[in-house]
C-alpha positions in Angstrom: -70.9 25.5 -98.9 -73.4 27.6 -100.8 -75.6 29.9 -98.7 -78.8 31.1 -100.5 -81.0 34.1 -100.2 -84.3 34.0 -102.1 -86.3 36.9 -103.5 -89.4 35.8 -101.7 -88.6 37.0 -98.2 -91.3 39.1 -96.7 -90.5 42.1 -94.4 -90.9 41.6 -90.7 -91.8 37.9 -91.2 -95.5 38.7 -92.1 -97.3 35.9 -93.8 -97.4 36.7 -97.4 -101.2 36.9 -97.7 -101.5 39.5 -94.9 -99.4 41.9 -97.0 -102.0 42.0 -99.8 -104.9 43.6 -98.0 -104.9 47.1 -99.6 -104.8 48.6 -103.1 -101.3 48.5 -104.6 -100.1 45.9 -102.0 -99.0 43.3 -104.7 -97.1 46.0 -106.6 -95.5 47.2 -103.3 -94.5 43.6 -102.5 -92.9 43.1 -105.9 -91.0 46.4 -105.6 -89.6 45.6 -102.1 -89.3 41.9 -101.9 -86.0 41.6 -103.7 -84.4 44.4 -101.6 -84.7 42.2 -98.5 -83.0 39.4 -100.4 -80.1 41.6 -101.3 -79.3 42.7 -97.7 -77.1 39.6 -96.9 -74.6 40.8 -99.5 -73.6 43.9 -97.6 -73.9 42.2 -94.2 -71.6 39.3 -95.1 -69.1 41.5 -96.8 -68.9 44.4 -94.4 -68.9 42.1 -91.3 -65.9 40.2 -92.8 -67.7 36.8 -93.1 -66.7 36.4 -96.8 -63.1 37.4 -96.0 -62.9 34.9 -93.1 -64.5 32.1 -95.1 -63.1 32.4 -98.7 -64.6 29.1 -99.7 -68.1 30.1 -98.7 -70.4 30.8 -101.7 -73.3 33.1 -101.6 -76.1 32.8 -104.2 -78.9 35.3 -104.7 -81.8 33.5 -106.3 -85.0 34.7 -107.9 -83.9 38.3 -107.5 -83.0 39.4 -111.1 -79.4 40.4 -111.7 -79.5 44.0 -112.9 -79.1 45.4 -109.3 -75.7 43.9 -108.8 -73.5 46.5 -110.7 -75.1 49.5 -108.9 -74.8 47.9 -105.5 -71.2 46.9 -106.1 -70.4 50.4 -107.3 -71.9 52.0 -104.2 -70.1 49.5 -101.9 -66.8 50.0 -103.7 -67.3 53.8 -103.4 -67.8 53.4 -99.6 -64.8 51.2 -99.3 -62.6 53.6 -101.4 -63.8 56.8 -99.7 -64.7 55.9 -96.2 -62.7 52.9 -95.2 -60.9 54.6 -92.2 -64.0 56.5 -91.0 -66.2 53.4 -91.3 -63.6 51.1 -89.6 -63.6 48.9 -92.7 -60.7 46.5 -92.3 -61.0 44.3 -95.4 -58.1 43.5 -97.8 -60.5 43.3 -100.8 -63.0 45.7 -102.3 -66.6 44.5 -102.2 -66.6 43.8 -105.9 -63.7 41.5 -105.5 -65.6 39.4 -102.9 -68.5 39.3 -105.3 -66.3 38.1 -108.1 -64.7 35.4 -105.9 -67.7 34.1 -103.9 -71.1 35.4 -105.0 -73.6 34.3 -107.7 -76.9 35.4 -108.9 -79.5 32.9 -109.9 -81.4 35.2 -112.3 -84.9 33.9 -112.9 -86.6 35.4 -115.9 -83.4 37.0 -117.2 -84.0 40.0 -119.4 -81.9 41.6 -122.1 -81.0 44.4 -119.7 -79.4 41.8 -117.5 -77.5 40.1 -120.3 -76.3 43.5 -121.5 -74.8 44.1 -118.0 -73.2 40.7 -117.8 -69.6 42.0 -117.8 -70.4 44.3 -114.8 -72.2 41.4 -113.0 -69.6 38.9 -114.1 -70.4 36.3 -116.7 -69.1 33.6 -114.4 -71.3 34.9 -111.5 -74.6 34.5 -113.4 -76.8 31.4 -113.2 -79.9 31.5 -115.4 -83.1 30.1 -113.8 -86.8 30.0 -114.4 -89.7 30.4 -112.1 -92.0 27.8 -113.7 -94.8 27.3 -112.8 -95.3 30.5 -110.8 -97.5 33.3 -112.2 -94.4 35.5 -112.6 -92.7 32.9 -114.7 -92.3 33.1 -118.5 -94.5 30.0 -119.4 -96.0 29.7 -122.0 -93.7 32.3 -123.6 -90.4 30.8 -122.3 -88.9 30.3 -125.8 -89.5 33.9 -126.8 -88.1 35.2 -123.5 -84.9 33.1 -123.9 -84.3 34.5 -127.4 -85.0 38.0 -126.2 -82.4 37.7 -123.4 -79.7 35.6 -125.1 -79.7 36.0 -128.9 -76.4 37.1 -130.3 -74.3 36.2 -127.2 -71.0 34.3 -127.5 -71.3 30.5 -127.0 -68.8 30.4 -124.1 -70.8 33.0 -122.3 -74.1 31.2 -123.0 -72.6 28.0 -121.7 -71.5 29.7 -118.5 -74.7 31.4 -117.7 -77.1 28.6 -118.8 -75.4 25.8 -116.9 -71.6 25.6 -116.5 -71.4 28.1 -113.6 -74.2 26.4 -111.8 -72.5 23.0 -112.3 -69.3 24.4 -110.8 -71.0 26.1 -107.9 -73.0 23.1 -106.9 -70.5 20.4 -107.9 -72.7 18.7 -110.5 -71.3 15.6 -112.2 -71.5 16.8 -115.9 -70.6 13.4 -117.3 -73.5 11.9 -115.4 -75.9 14.6 -116.5 -74.8 14.6 -120.2 -77.4 12.0 -121.4 -80.2 14.0 -119.9 -78.8 17.3 -121.3 -78.6 15.7 -124.7 -82.2 14.7 -124.5 -83.8 17.9 -123.2 -81.1 20.6 -123.4 -80.8 23.4 -125.9 -78.8 22.5 -129.0 -75.6 24.4 -129.7 -76.5 27.3 -132.0 -80.0 27.6 -130.6 -79.7 31.4 -130.1 -79.6 33.6 -133.2 -76.1 35.0 -133.8 -74.4 32.7 -131.3 -71.1 31.3 -132.5 -71.4 27.5 -132.9 
């Protein structure tokens, strides 16, 4: 089972339009909205849910990916330094639960995120897009793809651009192959990738 959290949650359950009634409200919303979507990570790890349910998968969608290494560093530091005082009774460090069970559906992926792919976990990243929303990349999607992915290894590209998602969601790749051949990116699309 895959449990999702989406970057569009609004604090205190307020209807989204009510939050945009003062100057700077939209910028405040974009600054805070992903934080609320990240909270299930520490709740589900610290409470032992991911430990008790090792086959449960947790996907963070439309929340970027660059936050993951810093949150995992902080959580691992808490685990390493304060486990006894904080009554943490988990056999794995938070980063190990992340690697085993968590994924980020990174819409609008940036070069900063691909540069941090090893800290996030190449096999934990699922590229996405936010078309047709205003914050999406259209009509500049091709340029954004090149900016984020040029020069990466083909195996990493395959994982982030589709293979990980196919595994997480149990997609039938043989069934999808004709469609991918028709509309998918050709091997070698990204400059410097190894074909």
